[in-house]
Chimera marker file (.cmm) of the C-alpha trace (Angstrom):
<marker_set name="trace">
<marker id="1" x="-10.592" y="18.055" z="23.112" r="1" g="1" b="0" radius="0.5"/>
<marker id="2" x="-7.986" y="16.383" z="25.294" r="1" g="1" b="0" radius="0.5"/>
<marker id="3" x="-8.573" y="16.122" z="29.023" r="1" g="1" b="0" radius="0.5"/>
<marker id="4" x="-5.634" y="16.672" z="31.363" r="1" g="1" b="0" radius="0.5"/>
<marker id="5" x="-4.144" y="13.444" z="32.681" r="1" g="1" b="0" radius="0.5"/>
<marker id="6" x="-5.007" y="12.083" z="36.088" r="1" g="1" b="0" radius="0.5"/>
<marker id="7" x="-1.788" y="10.747" z="37.514" r="1" g="1" b="0" radius="0.5"/>
<marker id="8" x="-0.596" y="9.469" z="40.823" r="1" g="1" b="0" radius="0.5"/>
<marker id="9" x="2.632" y="11.450" z="41.255" r="1" g="1" b="0" radius="0.5"/>
<marker id="10" x="4.152" y="8.773" z="43.493" r="1" g="1" b="0" radius="0.5"/>
<marker id="11" x="3.846" y="6.257" z="40.661" r="1" g="1" b="0" radius="0.5"/>
<marker id="12" x="5.268" y="8.643" z="38.061" r="1" g="1" b="0" radius="0.5"/>
<marker id="13" x="8.187" y="9.752" z="40.210" r="1" g="1" b="0" radius="0.5"/>
<marker id="14" x="9.126" y="6.362" z="41.647" r="1" g="1" b="0" radius="0.5"/>
<marker id="15" x="9.001" y="4.290" z="38.456" r="1" g="1" b="0" radius="0.5"/>
<marker id="16" x="11.625" y="1.622" z="39.012" r="1" g="1" b="0" radius="0.5"/>
<marker id="17" x="12.074" y="0.473" z="35.427" r="1" g="1" b="0" radius="0.5"/>
<marker id="18" x="12.034" y="2.059" z="32.008" r="1" g="1" b="0" radius="0.5"/>
<marker id="19" x="9.021" y="1.869" z="29.767" r="1" g="1" b="0" radius="0.5"/>
<marker id="20" x="9.462" y="-0.245" z="26.669" r="1" g="1" b="0" radius="0.5"/>
<marker id="21" x="7.370" y="0.345" z="23.573" r="1" g="1" b="0" radius="0.5"/>
<marker id="22" x="5.443" y="-2.876" z="23.026" r="1" g="1" b="0" radius="0.5"/>
<marker id="23" x="2.240" y="-3.625" z="21.172" r="1" g="1" b="0" radius="0.5"/>
<marker id="24" x="0.699" y="-6.442" z="23.184" r="1" g="1" b="0" radius="0.5"/>
<marker id="25" x="-2.896" y="-7.570" z="22.836" r="1" g="1" b="0" radius="0.5"/>
<marker id="26" x="-4.573" y="-7.089" z="26.216" r="1" g="1" b="0" radius="0.5"/>
<marker id="27" x="-8.001" y="-8.195" z="27.409" r="1" g="1" b="0" radius="0.5"/>
<marker id="28" x="-9.203" y="-5.795" z="30.074" r="1" g="1" b="0" radius="0.5"/>
<marker id="29" x="-12.173" y="-6.291" z="32.356" r="1" g="1" b="0" radius="0.5"/>
<marker id="30" x="-13.645" y="-3.759" z="34.727" r="1" g="1" b="0" radius="0.5"/>
<marker id="31" x="-16.662" y="-4.353" z="36.917" r="1" g="1" b="0" radius="0.5"/>
<marker id="32" x="-18.747" y="-2.833" z="34.105" r="1" g="1" b="0" radius="0.5"/>
<marker id="33" x="-17.013" y="-3.599" z="30.799" r="1" g="1" b="0" radius="0.5"/>
<marker id="34" x="-14.768" y="-5.924" z="28.821" r="1" g="1" b="0" radius="0.5"/>
<marker id="35" x="-12.582" y="-5.132" z="25.795" r="1" g="1" b="0" radius="0.5"/>
<marker id="36" x="-9.593" y="-6.342" z="23.832" r="1" g="1" b="0" radius="0.5"/>
<marker id="37" x="-7.144" y="-3.521" z="23.183" r="1" g="1" b="0" radius="0.5"/>
<marker id="38" x="-3.397" y="-2.989" z="22.712" r="1" g="1" b="0" radius="0.5"/>
<marker id="39" x="-0.605" y="-1.703" z="24.886" r="1" g="1" b="0" radius="0.5"/>
<marker id="40" x="1.585" y="1.197" z="23.887" r="1" g="1" b="0" radius="0.5"/>
<marker id="41" x="4.309" y="0.438" z="26.405" r="1" g="1" b="0" radius="0.5"/>
<marker id="42" x="5.075" y="-1.698" z="29.421" r="1" g="1" b="0" radius="0.5"/>
<marker id="43" x="7.412" y="-1.588" z="32.402" r="1" g="1" b="0" radius="0.5"/>
<marker id="44" x="8.064" y="-4.010" z="35.237" r="1" g="1" b="0" radius="0.5"/>
<marker id="45" x="5.378" y="-2.257" z="37.281" r="1" g="1" b="0" radius="0.5"/>
<marker id="46" x="2.667" y="-1.307" z="34.822" r="1" g="1" b="0" radius="0.5"/>
<marker id="47" x="1.275" y="-0.971" z="31.328" r="1" g="1" b="0" radius="0.5"/>
<marker id="48" x="-0.068" y="1.880" z="29.197" r="1" g="1" b="0" radius="0.5"/>
<marker id="49" x="-3.064" y="1.026" z="27.006" r="1" g="1" b="0" radius="0.5"/>
<marker id="50" x="-5.169" y="2.652" z="24.327" r="1" g="1" b="0" radius="0.5"/>
<marker id="51" x="-8.823" y="1.666" z="24.698" r="1" g="1" b="0" radius="0.5"/>
<marker id="52" x="-12.386" y="2.755" z="24.043" r="1" g="1" b="0" radius="0.5"/>
<marker id="53" x="-13.281" y="1.968" z="27.669" r="1" g="1" b="0" radius="0.5"/>
<marker id="54" x="-13.014" y="4.845" z="30.129" r="1" g="1" b="0" radius="0.5"/>
<marker id="55" x="-12.448" y="3.186" z="33.514" r="1" g="1" b="0" radius="0.5"/>
<marker id="56" x="-12.980" y="5.015" z="36.758" r="1" g="1" b="0" radius="0.5"/>
<marker id="57" x="-9.867" y="6.632" z="38.250" r="1" g="1" b="0" radius="0.5"/>
<marker id="58" x="-8.258" y="4.209" z="40.724" r="1" g="1" b="0" radius="0.5"/>
<marker id="59" x="-10.457" y="1.370" z="39.398" r="1" g="1" b="0" radius="0.5"/>
<marker id="60" x="-9.189" y="-2.173" z="39.748" r="1" g="1" b="0" radius="0.5"/>
<marker id="61" x="-8.809" y="-3.877" z="36.377" r="1" g="1" b="0" radius="0.5"/>
<marker id="62" x="-8.356" y="-7.524" z="35.440" r="1" g="1" b="0" radius="0.5"/>
<marker id="63" x="-5.836" y="-7.962" z="32.608" r="1" g="1" b="0" radius="0.5"/>
<marker id="64" x="-4.827" y="-10.823" z="30.360" r="1" g="1" b="0" radius="0.5"/>
<marker id="65" x="-1.716" y="-10.148" z="28.292" r="1" g="1" b="0" radius="0.5"/>
<marker id="66" x="-1.782" y="-12.187" z="25.080" r="1" g="1" b="0" radius="0.5"/>
<marker id="67" x="1.911" y="-12.745" z="24.429" r="1" g="1" b="0" radius="0.5"/>
<marker id="68" x="1.259" y="-14.636" z="21.214" r="1" g="1" b="0" radius="0.5"/>
<marker id="69" x="0.723" y="-11.170" z="19.701" r="1" g="1" b="0" radius="0.5"/>
<marker id="70" x="4.490" y="-10.574" z="20.088" r="1" g="1" b="0" radius="0.5"/>
<marker id="71" x="7.075" y="-11.619" z="17.509" r="1" g="1" b="0" radius="0.5"/>
<marker id="72" x="8.693" y="-13.925" z="18.327" r="1" g="1" b="0" radius="0.5"/>
<marker id="73" x="6.084" y="-15.162" z="20.766" r="1" g="1" b="0" radius="0.5"/>
<marker id="74" x="7.447" y="-16.358" z="24.128" r="1" g="1" b="0" radius="0.5"/>
<marker id="75" x="6.754" y="-19.871" z="25.418" r="1" g="1" b="0" radius="0.5"/>
<marker id="76" x="4.262" y="-18.486" z="27.946" r="1" g="1" b="0" radius="0.5"/>
<marker id="77" x="1.252" y="-17.369" z="25.878" r="1" g="1" b="0" radius="0.5"/>
<marker id="78" x="-0.702" y="-15.350" z="28.452" r="1" g="1" b="0" radius="0.5"/>
<marker id="79" x="-0.179" y="-13.561" z="31.736" r="1" g="1" b="0" radius="0.5"/>
<marker id="80" x="-3.212" y="-12.903" z="33.926" r="1" g="1" b="0" radius="0.5"/>
<marker id="81" x="-2.917" y="-10.134" z="36.480" r="1" g="1" b="0" radius="0.5"/>
<marker id="82" x="-4.599" y="-7.246" z="38.236" r="1" g="1" b="0" radius="0.5"/>
<marker id="83" x="-3.938" y="-3.559" z="38.068" r="1" g="1" b="0" radius="0.5"/>
<marker id="84" x="-5.128" y="-0.188" z="39.266" r="1" g="1" b="0" radius="0.5"/>
<marker id="85" x="-5.804" y="2.812" z="37.034" r="1" g="1" b="0" radius="0.5"/>
<marker id="86" x="-3.254" y="5.520" z="37.815" r="1" g="1" b="0" radius="0.5"/>
<marker id="87" x="-3.470" y="7.671" z="34.684" r="1" g="1" b="0" radius="0.5"/>
<marker id="88" x="-6.251" y="8.624" z="32.257" r="1" g="1" b="0" radius="0.5"/>
<marker id="89" x="-6.084" y="10.736" z="29.123" r="1" g="1" b="0" radius="0.5"/>
<marker id="90" x="-9.052" y="11.152" z="26.775" r="1" g="1" b="0" radius="0.5"/>
<marker id="91" x="-8.382" y="12.151" z="23.186" r="1" g="1" b="0" radius="0.5"/>
<marker id="92" x="-11.016" y="13.274" z="20.692" r="1" g="1" b="0" radius="0.5"/>
<marker id="93" x="-9.727" y="13.346" z="17.119" r="1" g="1" b="0" radius="0.5"/>
<marker id="94" x="-11.718" y="13.372" z="13.906" r="1" g="1" b="0" radius="0.5"/>
<marker id="95" x="-14.919" y="12.372" z="15.669" r="1" g="1" b="0" radius="0.5"/>
<marker id="96" x="-13.280" y="9.421" z="17.432" r="1" g="1" b="0" radius="0.5"/>
<marker id="97" x="-12.719" y="9.188" z="21.181" r="1" g="1" b="0" radius="0.5"/>
<marker id="98" x="-9.929" y="7.046" z="22.613" r="1" g="1" b="0" radius="0.5"/>
<marker id="99" x="-8.614" y="6.725" z="26.119" r="1" g="1" b="0" radius="0.5"/>
<marker id="100" x="-5.003" y="6.246" z="27.139" r="1" g="1" b="0" radius="0.5"/>
<marker id="101" x="-4.936" y="4.377" z="30.423" r="1" g="1" b="0" radius="0.5"/>
<marker id="102" x="-1.950" y="3.863" z="32.700" r="1" g="1" b="0" radius="0.5"/>
<marker id="103" x="-2.317" y="0.793" z="34.877" r="1" g="1" b="0" radius="0.5"/>
<marker id="104" x="-0.076" y="-0.077" z="37.807" r="1" g="1" b="0" radius="0.5"/>
<marker id="105" x="0.199" y="-3.812" z="38.459" r="1" g="1" b="0" radius="0.5"/>
<marker id="106" x="-1.038" y="-4.819" z="41.937" r="1" g="1" b="0" radius="0.5"/>
<marker id="107" x="-1.217" y="-7.952" z="44.072" r="1" g="1" b="0" radius="0.5"/>
<marker id="108" x="1.187" y="-9.911" z="41.865" r="1" g="1" b="0" radius="0.5"/>
<marker id="109" x="1.987" y="-13.438" z="42.896" r="1" g="1" b="0" radius="0.5"/>
<marker id="110" x="5.688" y="-14.353" z="42.856" r="1" g="1" b="0" radius="0.5"/>
<marker id="111" x="5.030" y="-16.551" z="39.788" r="1" g="1" b="0" radius="0.5"/>
<marker id="112" x="3.348" y="-13.699" z="37.904" r="1" g="1" b="0" radius="0.5"/>
<marker id="113" x="6.204" y="-11.339" z="38.793" r="1" g="1" b="0" radius="0.5"/>
<marker id="114" x="8.695" y="-13.862" z="37.382" r="1" g="1" b="0" radius="0.5"/>
<marker id="115" x="6.681" y="-14.061" z="34.129" r="1" g="1" b="0" radius="0.5"/>
<marker id="116" x="6.582" y="-10.253" z="33.871" r="1" g="1" b="0" radius="0.5"/>
<marker id="117" x="10.310" y="-10.024" z="34.564" r="1" g="1" b="0" radius="0.5"/>
<marker id="118" x="11.009" y="-12.537" z="31.782" r="1" g="1" b="0" radius="0.5"/>
<marker id="119" x="8.758" y="-10.609" z="29.385" r="1" g="1" b="0" radius="0.5"/>
<marker id="120" x="10.424" y="-7.304" z="30.303" r="1" g="1" b="0" radius="0.5"/>
<marker id="121" x="13.910" y="-8.794" z="29.870" r="1" g="1" b="0" radius="0.5"/>
<marker id="122" x="12.951" y="-10.278" z="26.478" r="1" g="1" b="0" radius="0.5"/>
<marker id="123" x="11.555" y="-6.941" z="25.299" r="1" g="1" b="0" radius="0.5"/>
<marker id="124" x="14.651" y="-5.122" z="26.584" r="1" g="1" b="0" radius="0.5"/>
<marker id="125" x="16.882" y="-7.547" z="24.678" r="1" g="1" b="0" radius="0.5"/>
<marker id="126" x="14.852" y="-6.862" z="21.534" r="1" g="1" b="0" radius="0.5"/>
<marker id="127" x="15.362" y="-3.116" z="22.045" r="1" g="1" b="0" radius="0.5"/>
<marker id="128" x="19.120" y="-2.644" z="22.591" r="1" g="1" b="0" radius="0.5"/>
<marker id="129" x="18.836" y="1.163" z="22.803" r="1" g="1" b="0" radius="0.5"/>
<marker id="130" x="17.521" y="0.832" z="26.376" r="1" g="1" b="0" radius="0.5"/>
<link id1="1" id2="2" r="1" g="1" b="0" radius="0.2"/>
<link id1="2" id2="3" r="1" g="1" b="0" radius="0.2"/>
<link id1="3" id2="4" r="1" g="1" b="0" radius="0.2"/>
<link id1="4" id2="5" r="1" g="1" b="0" radius="0.2"/>
<link id1="5" id2="6" r="1" g="1" b="0" radius="0.2"/>
<link id1="6" id2="7" r="1" g="1" b="0" radius="0.2"/>
<link id1="7" id2="8" r="1" g="1" b="0" radius="0.2"/>
<link id1="8" id2="9" r="1" g="1" b="0" radius="0.2"/>
<link id1="9" id2="10" r="1" g="1" b="0" radius="0.2"/>
<link id1="10" id2="11" r="1" g="1" b="0" radius="0.2"/>
<link id1="11" id2="12" r="1" g="1" b="0" radius="0.2"/>
<link id1="12" id2="13" r="1" g="1" b="0" radius="0.2"/>
<link id1="13" id2="14" r="1" g="1" b="0" radius="0.2"/>
<link id1="14" id2="15" r="1" g="1" b="0" radius="0.2"/>
<link id1="15" id2="16" r="1" g="1" b="0" radius="0.2"/>
<link id1="16" id2="17" r="1" g="1" b="0" radius="0.2"/>
<link id1="17" id2="18" r="1" g="1" b="0" radius="0.2"/>
<link id1="18" id2="19" r="1" g="1" b="0" radius="0.2"/>
<link id1="19" id2="20" r="1" g="1" b="0" radius="0.2"/>
<link id1="20" id2="21" r="1" g="1" b="0" radius="0.2"/>
<link id1="21" id2="22" r="1" g="1" b="0" radius="0.2"/>
<link id1="22" id2="23" r="1" g="1" b="0" radius="0.2"/>
<link id1="23" id2="24" r="1" g="1" b="0" radius="0.2"/>
<link id1="24" id2="25" r="1" g="1" b="0" radius="0.2"/>
<link id1="25" id2="26" r="1" g="1" b="0" radius="0.2"/>
<link id1="26" id2="27" r="1" g="1" b="0" radius="0.2"/>
<link id1="27" id2="28" r="1" g="1" b="0" radius="0.2"/>
<link id1="28" id2="29" r="1" g="1" b="0" radius="0.2"/>
<link id1="29" id2="30" r="1" g="1" b="0" radius="0.2"/>
<link id1="30" id2="31" r="1" g="1" b="0" radius="0.2"/>
<link id1="31" id2="32" r="1" g="1" b="0" radius="0.2"/>
<link id1="32" id2="33" r="1" g="1" b="0" radius="0.2"/>
<link id1="33" id2="34" r="1" g="1" b="0" radius="0.2"/>
<link id1="34" id2="35" r="1" g="1" b="0" radius="0.2"/>
<link id1="35" id2="36" r="1" g="1" b="0" radius="0.2"/>
<link id1="36" id2="37" r="1" g="1" b="0" radius="0.2"/>
<link id1="37" id2="38" r="1" g="1" b="0" radius="0.2"/>
<link id1="38" id2="39" r="1" g="1" b="0" radius="0.2"/>
<link id1="39" id2="40" r="1" g="1" b="0" radius="0.2"/>
<link id1="40" id2="41" r="1" g="1" b="0" radius="0.2"/>
<link id1="41" id2="42" r="1" g="1" b="0" radius="0.2"/>
<link id1="42" id2="43" r="1" g="1" b="0" radius="0.2"/>
<link id1="43" id2="44" r="1" g="1" b="0" radius="0.2"/>
<link id1="44" id2="45" r="1" g="1" b="0" radius="0.2"/>
<link id1="45" id2="46" r="1" g="1" b="0" radius="0.2"/>
<link id1="46" id2="47" r="1" g="1" b="0" radius="0.2"/>
<link id1="47" id2="48" r="1" g="1" b="0" radius="0.2"/>
<link id1="48" id2="49" r="1" g="1" b="0" radius="0.2"/>
<link id1="49" id2="50" r="1" g="1" b="0" radius="0.2"/>
<link id1="50" id2="51" r="1" g="1" b="0" radius="0.2"/>
<link id1="51" id2="52" r="1" g="1" b="0" radius="0.2"/>
<link id1="52" id2="53" r="1" g="1" b="0" radius="0.2"/>
<link id1="53" id2="54" r="1" g="1" b="0" radius="0.2"/>
<link id1="54" id2="55" r="1" g="1" b="0" radius="0.2"/>
<link id1="55" id2="56" r="1" g="1" b="0" radius="0.2"/>
<link id1="56" id2="57" r="1" g="1" b="0" radius="0.2"/>
<link id1="57" id2="58" r="1" g="1" b="0" radius="0.2"/>
<link id1="58" id2="59" r="1" g="1" b="0" radius="0.2"/>
<link id1="59" id2="60" r="1" g="1" b="0" radius="0.2"/>
<link id1="60" id2="61" r="1" g="1" b="0" radius="0.2"/>
<link id1="61" id2="62" r="1" g="1" b="0" radius="0.2"/>
<link id1="62" id2="63" r="1" g="1" b="0" radius="0.2"/>
<link id1="63" id2="64" r="1" g="1" b="0" radius="0.2"/>
<link id1="64" id2="65" r="1" g="1" b="0" radius="0.2"/>
<link id1="65" id2="66" r="1" g="1" b="0" radius="0.2"/>
<link id1="66" id2="67" r="1" g="1" b="0" radius="0.2"/>
<link id1="67" id2="68" r="1" g="1" b="0" radius="0.2"/>
<link id1="68" id2="69" r="1" g="1" b="0" radius="0.2"/>
<link id1="69" id2="70" r="1" g="1" b="0" radius="0.2"/>
<link id1="70" id2="71" r="1" g="1" b="0" radius="0.2"/>
<link id1="71" id2="72" r="1" g="1" b="0" radius="0.2"/>
<link id1="72" id2="73" r="1" g="1" b="0" radius="0.2"/>
<link id1="73" id2="74" r="1" g="1" b="0" radius="0.2"/>
<link id1="74" id2="75" r="1" g="1" b="0" radius="0.2"/>
<link id1="75" id2="76" r="1" g="1" b="0" radius="0.2"/>
<link id1="76" id2="77" r="1" g="1" b="0" radius="0.2"/>
<link id1="77" id2="78" r="1" g="1" b="0" radius="0.2"/>
<link id1="78" id2="79" r="1" g="1" b="0" radius="0.2"/>
<link id1="79" id2="80" r="1" g="1" b="0" radius="0.2"/>
<link id1="80" id2="81" r="1" g="1" b="0" radius="0.2"/>
<link id1="81" id2="82" r="1" g="1" b="0" radius="0.2"/>
<link id1="82" id2="83" r="1" g="1" b="0" radius="0.2"/>
<link id1="83" id2="84" r="1" g="1" b="0" radius="0.2"/>
<link id1="84" id2="85" r="1" g="1" b="0" radius="0.2"/>
<link id1="85" id2="86" r="1" g="1" b="0" radius="0.2"/>
<link id1="86" id2="87" r="1" g="1" b="0" radius="0.2"/>
<link id1="87" id2="88" r="1" g="1" b="0" radius="0.2"/>
<link id1="88" id2="89" r="1" g="1" b="0" radius="0.2"/>
<link id1="89" id2="90" r="1" g="1" b="0" radius="0.2"/>
<link id1="90" id2="91" r="1" g="1" b="0" radius="0.2"/>
<link id1="91" id2="92" r="1" g="1" b="0" radius="0.2"/>
<link id1="92" id2="93" r="1" g="1" b="0" radius="0.2"/>
<link id1="93" id2="94" r="1" g="1" b="0" radius="0.2"/>
<link id1="94" id2="95" r="1" g="1" b="0" radius="0.2"/>
<link id1="95" id2="96" r="1" g="1" b="0" radius="0.2"/>
<link id1="96" id2="97" r="1" g="1" b="0" radius="0.2"/>
<link id1="97" id2="98" r="1" g="1" b="0" radius="0.2"/>
<link id1="98" id2="99" r="1" g="1" b="0" radius="0.2"/>
<link id1="99" id2="100" r="1" g="1" b="0" radius="0.2"/>
<link id1="100" id2="101" r="1" g="1" b="0" radius="0.2"/>
<link id1="101" id2="102" r="1" g="1" b="0" radius="0.2"/>
<link id1="102" id2="103" r="1" g="1" b="0" radius="0.2"/>
<link id1="103" id2="104" r="1" g="1" b="0" radius="0.2"/>
<link id1="104" id2="105" r="1" g="1" b="0" radius="0.2"/>
<link id1="105" id2="106" r="1" g="1" b="0" radius="0.2"/>
<link id1="106" id2="107" r="1" g="1" b="0" radius="0.2"/>
<link id1="107" id2="108" r="1" g="1" b="0" radius="0.2"/>
<link id1="108" id2="109" r="1" g="1" b="0" radius="0.2"/>
<link id1="109" id2="110" r="1" g="1" b="0" radius="0.2"/>
<link id1="110" id2="111" r="1" g="1" b="0" radius="0.2"/>
<link id1="111" id2="112" r="1" g="1" b="0" radius="0.2"/>
<link id1="112" id2="113" r="1" g="1" b="0" radius="0.2"/>
<link id1="113" id2="114" r="1" g="1" b="0" radius="0.2"/>
<link id1="114" id2="115" r="1" g="1" b="0" radius="0.2"/>
<link id1="115" id2="116" r="1" g="1" b="0" radius="0.2"/>
<link id1="116" id2="117" r="1" g="1" b="0" radius="0.2"/>
<link id1="117" id2="118" r="1" g="1" b="0" radius="0.2"/>
<link id1="118" id2="119" r="1" g="1" b="0" radius="0.2"/>
<link id1="119" id2="120" r="1" g="1" b="0" radius="0.2"/>
<link id1="120" id2="121" r="1" g="1" b="0" radius="0.2"/>
<link id1="121" id2="122" r="1" g="1" b="0" radius="0.2"/>
<link id1="122" id2="123" r="1" g="1" b="0" radius="0.2"/>
<link id1="123" id2="124" r="1" g="1" b="0" radius="0.2"/>
<link id1="124" id2="125" r="1" g="1" b="0" radius="0.2"/>
<link id1="125" id2="126" r="1" g="1" b="0" radius="0.2"/>
<link id1="126" id2="127" r="1" g="1" b="0" radius="0.2"/>
<link id1="127" id2="128" r="1" g="1" b="0" radius="0.2"/>
<link id1="128" id2="129" r="1" g="1" b="0" radius="0.2"/>
<link id1="129" id2="130" r="1" g="1" b="0" radius="0.2"/>
</marker_set>
């Protein structure tokens, strides 16, 4: 059974950049758990993940994006940043439970924002339909 999404409407309605489908390996850490999972899409302001971890709504999450999982891999191999859970969807299919988690990036340093902007621009270039 699928649970209805929890979503911060301000985030959904004020998204400043398009989402780009991108499968990026991501290490996520909450105060309780740690997991390596994959993104489904990314924007300049956040990332959407599929994970077995169900974080608390509005939880702060530590993220490490492993850019070497992209082809071609950029010169910068990882980006470390923080985010806040803004969307949760739980899906139960064929006896398997997965969670789709929308994370809004928070407290980005100027250097981290530059790295994310470069990543976003590279992914946009690789997807000319955007």
